[in-house]
C-alpha positions, -999 to +999 in steps of 0.1 A: -097-259-707-138-246-705-160-251-678-179-278-696-144-304-699-133-297-665-168-310-652-168-341-675-130-347-661-143-348-625-173-363-635-155-391-649-127-393-622-152-401-596-169-428-615-135-445-603-148-444-566-165-473-561-157-503-534-130-499-508-103-513-534-100-475-548-070-453-541-087-421-529-050-399-526-043-408-563-080-400-572-075-366-552-046-359-562-060-365-602-084-344-595-060-314-577-046-322-608-072-310-630-080-282-612-049-270-607-048-268-651-078-252-652-068-224-634-032-224-652-053-220-680-071-192-669-102-207-650-116-187-623-124-196-590-155-191-590-163-207-620-142-240-603-168-241-577-201-241-600-182-266-617-178-289-584-214-284-565-239-294-584-215-324-586-217-323-547-255-323-549-263-352-574-237-376-552-254-365-518-288-378-528-273-416-532-259-433-495-239-452-526-223-425-540-214-409-502-172-418-515-180-397-546-198-371-527-163-373-503-142-368-524-157-337-545-158-324-507-121-323-505-119-310-536-149-282-530-122-276-500-090-269-523-109-246-549-122-224-517-091-225-494-100-244-464-078-269-466-056-275-438-030-289-460-018-256-477-001-278-505-039-286-520-049-244-519-052-239-555-060-201-549-042-184-526-072-163-514-100-180-496-137-183-519-166-162-501-190-174-514 
C-alpha cells in the first residue's frame, strides 16, 4: 500500500466517525490494522506519521470534527510509540519528529 492509499483509507475511516453511536474501539482497531499492514508491506514510520498529521490539522479546525481528530491523535500515538497499551505500538522504536 502506498502513502496515498493509506491516506484515503484513514480519511474514509474517519468519515464513519459521527455522532455518539459509533464504536470508537472498532474504529481504532481498523485504523491500527491499516497502519500495521502498511508497515508489513514496507511502509516506514515517518511516512505513516506524514500521512496522519495533515488529517489531524484538518480535523482540529472544526469543533464538529473533534471525534475524528481524537481518532487520528490516537493513531498518531500508535505510530509514534507513545501509547500506554503496548499492543497498539506499531514500531518498536519511538519516533522523534
